N, C-alpha and C positions, 0 to 999 in steps of 0.2 A: 667609501660611502655606499650605502645600500641603494639599490635601484628602486625608483618609485614606480608603482603600477597604477594604471587607470583601468577600472573594471570594464569600461566601455570598449577597451581594446580586445576584450575576450569575446564580445558578442558577434555571432552566436557561437561559432565553432572555430575561433581563431586558436588553433592548437598550439602554435609556436608561443604566443604570448601566455597562454595558460600554463604551458609546460615550463616556461621561464619562471613564472610565479611559483608553480608547484615545487620546482627544485630548490627555490629559496626558502621554503618553509621548513618547519620543525619536523622531526621524525614522526611525531604523533599524528600529524596531518597525513603524512604518507601512508601510515598504517591504517587509519580509519577509512581513507579512500580506497586503499587496497582491499580492505574487508568488503566494502560495498561492491567493488568490482567483482571479487571472487564470489560473493553471495548471489549476484544476479547473472553474471556471465558464465560462471562455472568453467573457466578455462581448463581446469584439471580434468574435466570430463571430455572436453573437446580434444585436448592433447594428452592422451593417456600416459605418456612417458613422464609427465610432471606430477602425476597423481600418486605420490609416494609419501606425502605429508598432509596433516590436517591444516590446510592453509588458512581457512577462516578462523580457526581457534588461535593459530599462531599470530595472525595479523591483529586479532583483538588483544591478545596478550601484549603485543608490541605497542599498540595504541595506549593500553593501560599504563605500561611502563613509561612510555614517552610523555604521557599526560602529567607526570610528576616532575618532569624536567623542562616542560615547555613554559617559558617565562611569560608568554602572552596569555596563558589560560588564567582566567579569573572565574570563580564560581558563578554560574548563571542561576539566579533565583527565579522561580516560577511556581505558580499555584499547581501546575501540572506535576511538578516534582513531588509535592505532598500527596497528590492523588495517586501517583504511580507507586509510591512507597506504601500508602495505605492499602492499595490493591494487592501489592506484594505480600503484605502481612496477612491479609485474608487468605491468599493462596497458601501461605505457609501453614496457617491454622487448618486449612482443609487437608493438607498433606498429613499433618499430625493426627487428624481425626478421621482420616479416610477409612471407609469400610474395607477397602482393598489397598492397604498401605504400600504394598510392594509395587503396585501399578502407579500410584501417586508419586512415589519417590523416583521411579524410573523416568517419569515424564516431566518432573519438576523443572529441569534445565531448559525445557522448551520455552517457558516464560521467563525464567530468571535471566537467561542470556539476553532477552530483549531489554530488560531493565539495565543491564550493563551497557549494552549498545546505545540505549537512549541517553544515559548520562555521559558517556564518552562523546557522543555526537554533539549534544548541546553545548558542551564545554570546549571541545576542540574546534568545532566549526564556529569560530568566534569573530569572523569578519565577513563582509559581503563578498570579498574576493574568494575566500575559502568556501563560502556557501555556494557560490555560483559554480565552482568547479565540482563540488560534491553533487550539486543538482544535475550538472551535465553528465556526470558518470551515471547517475540514476536514470536520466532520460534516455541517454544513448543505449545503456544496457537494456532497459525495458523496450526501447524502440527497436533494438536488434531482434528481440524476441517477437515483437509485433510483425516486423517485416518477414522474418523467417516463417512464422505461423501463417501469415497471409499467403506466402508463396506455396506452402504446403497445401492450403485449401484450394488455391488456384490450380495447383498441379493435379488435383483430382476433379477438376472441372466444376468447382464450387458445389459439389454434391453433398448430400446429407449422409452422415454416419452416426450411429448411435453413441459412439464415444466422443463425438465432437472433434476437437483439435487437441493434439498433445503438445505440450510445451517441452522445454529442455528438462533433463533430470533435476529433481530438487523440489522446491516449494511450488513451482508453477507447471509441473508435468501434467497434473490432472486438468482436464478441460475446464472444470468449474473454477479452479483457482487461477488458471491462466486467464479466463474471462474477467475475473475480478481485477487482476493486474491491469488489463486493458481498459476497463472502466475507469480506473484511477489515473492511468497515463493520459487518456484522451483529453480531459479538461486542462491538465497541466501543460501539455504540449500545445494545445490550442491557444490558451491565454498567453503563453510565452511567444508564440507566433504573432498574435495580435499586438503584443507590446513591442516586438522587435522588427516587424516586417518593413518598416520605413527606414531602418538603420542598418540593415544587413544586405549582403549580396544575394543575387538571385539563387545561386546554388544552396545557400543557407536557408532561404525561404522554402525551397523545394524540400529540403530534408525535414524541416519542421512540419510542413504540410503532410509529408509521408508519415511522420511520427504521430500525427493526430488522425490521419485517415485510416492507416492500417489497424489501429486498435478497434475501430468500428467494424472493419471486415472480420477481425478475429472474433469479436463478440457475436456477430451474426453467425459465423461458422462454427462456433464452439458448442452450440446446442444447449447452452445453459440458460434456462428460462429466467432464473433469478437475475442473472447479470444483464440479460436483454431488457428486462423491466427496469433495472437500475440505470442502464444507459439511456433508456427512453425518458425517464424522469429527469436525469441530469441534463440531458439535451433540452428538454422542455423548459427547465428553469434557466439554463444558460441563454437560450434564444427567445425567452418570453417577450422581450421588448421588440423583437424583429417583426412581430405581427403588425406593427404600426409603421413599418418602413418597407415599401414595395420591393426594393432591390434585395434586401436581406431576406424578406419573406419568400421571394422566388427561389433564392439559394437554399433556404431551409427546406422548402417543399420539394425541391429537386433532390436534395440529399435524402430526405425521408422516403421519397418514391424509389430511389435507387436501392436503399436498404430493404424496403418491402419487396421489391422485385427480386433481390438476391436471396431473400429468405427462402430456404427450400420448403417445398410443400409439406414434407414430413414434419418440419419444425412448426409450421403453422398448425398442423394437426395436433402437435403436442400441446400447444397453447389451448386449443379447443378441448383437449382431454384433461387439462389441469384440474386436479382435485379428484379425478375419477380413475386415473391410471394407477398401476401398482406402486410406482415410485412415489407418487403424491400421497397415496393412502398410507404407505409406511411412514412417510415424514409426518403426516398428521398424527399418527399413533405415537411417534417419538415425542412430538410436542405435547400431546395430551398427557402421556405418562411422565415426561420430563417435568411438567408443571406439578404433577403429583409428588414427584421426588423432592422438588423444591419446597412444597408445603410440608412434607413429612420431615425434611431436614433443613429448616430455614436458616440456621446460623452458619453452618459450614458446608452445606451440601452433602452429597454422598461421598465426596472425595475427588481430588484432582484427577481428571481423566478416568473416573470410575463409572461413567455412564454406561459403557458397553457391558462390563461384567455385571453391573447391578441390573441392567435391563434384561440381560439373558437369564439372570437368576430369578427375577420377580415378574417379568412380563413376557415370558417365552411364548405364551399363548397369543401374543400380538406381534409375532415375528413373521413377516411375509417372505423373508429370505433366510437362508440357513444360519447366518450369523447376524448379530446386531451391528449397527454402525453408530458413529457419533450423531448427535441429534439434528444436524443440518439447520442450526439456528444459533447465532452467536449469543443471544440472550439466554436461551435454554442451556447452552453449553456452560456459560459462566455461572449461571444460577445453580445448575446441578453440580458443577465442580466445586463451588465455594460458597454458595448461599446468597441470600438477598443483600447482605451488606457488601459483598464483593461486587454483585451486579450493580448496586448503586454507584460505587466508585468507577466501575467500568463505563457506565452511562455518562457520568460526569466527564470522564476523559474524552468521550466522543463529542459531547457538547462543547468542550474546550476547543476541539479541532474544528468544529463548525462555526463557532462564534468569534474566536480570535481572528481568523482571516477577514471576517467582516469588519472588525474593529481596525485592523491594519489597513484595509482598503479605504477607510474613511479618515485616516490620520495624516496630517501634514508631515509627519516625521519620516515617512517612507517615500522612496522614489516610485515612479510609475511601474517600472519592471518588478520591483519588490511587491507592489500591490497586486500586480497580475499573477505573480507566482503564488502569493498567499491565497488568492481566490481559486486558482487552479488546484492547490493543495486541499482547500476546503471542500470544493466540489468532489474531489477524489474520495475524501472521507465520507461524504454523503453517499456516493456510489457504493462504497464499502458497507455502509450501514444498511442500505436497501438490499444489496446482494447477499449480505450476511444473514438475512432472514431465511435463506434457503440453502446455505452452505455453512460448514463448520470451520471458520477461519479466524477465531478469536486470537490465536497465538501464532498466526502467520505474520510475515513482515509488514503486511499492508498498513495496519493502523499504527504500528510502533515506529516505522520509518517516517511516516507522514507526521506523526506527533512530534518526533524529534526535530524535523525540519521546521515545523510551525513554531515550536518553542525557540529554536535558534533564530529564526527570522524575526520573531517578536522581540527578542532581546536587542536587536540592532537599534530599534527605535528608542528603547529605554536609555541607551548610551549615546544616542545621536550619531550613530555610525551609518546613517542612511544615505549619505551623499555618495556620488560616484566619482569623486575626485581622486587624485593620486594618493596612494598609500605606501608606506614603507614596508618592505618585506625583510 
């Protein structure tokens, strides 16, 4: 007889119970969790002696193979599925019609891989128990990056450096991308803490507090103005009701005061110079000429990842640096990559991620913790949207991992799998 599991036994970091459940699951679940772990933790770079295989690709191939033999998997229907397929089609057309086709073909897998990961995730993560473990891998992995980056900043005396803070090799090594990850982790860890703080041990509460406090420190130290603005807007919306409660208002004001005090003077000067410094001027030129590219090539853009060679060929007179960069704006990136139709589908996917969590939070079909997770995921996408006006992150993990988790979470309510009672494994 199969053991029955109660998800409340997992909260928040009951590793033994989660491990018992994990071992009882299908191979496909092991593989997709392994992929998430490798993508965020990068153990092969920490322990060089295991860096002899393409682990992420192998784990995805294993998840794909396992998905065909996992009897628990049933196709998850969602309007997001249609949107991501339509978006994929527009990207394919942009590759076929690219002005520099060799560049487009070389970069195509950067997005196509996220389509594969999206569909594997929403179909394999098909129970609240599976979802919770998948979520914990994400939070702990991102939290580990937050703690490590905070320690690095503290180690240099919370001083300002032009490069900000460096994350681990991979998607989050650059200071700007690292800061975006932290903006997305903060609300998720905070709402999970708020939902579980009365149900878990003190040491677990401390870990969750660290996981939402350290991201704030990293964003402050990362010197990324866009992410700092994004964090400020997200916090303003999250704590908007606290202005009517004295105790919470004092806490928020104290937090804001500490953040402002820790912000290096050089970073404050960067805000005052925004729009006038060389970096800002170049980005404004990218946006201006990017808009011209979109108007000149409205149907399929100049081609997937063709912005740099096209800009260097047609707008070399407005290059303030020796070489051009990507446009530092997610909308300009998608619009120049694949045209206005692709941009329309991309915006709809973001709207899906913003509004579905609100719908979940108001539905009786979901438990309190599921509602909290949904709101945390939604605020994370809002942070991505705001920060994405200043960095080029359209095809980074940020949006696509959150989209997959929001779709998976939404599907539980449709099948009434929202309760936290025992389940067979």
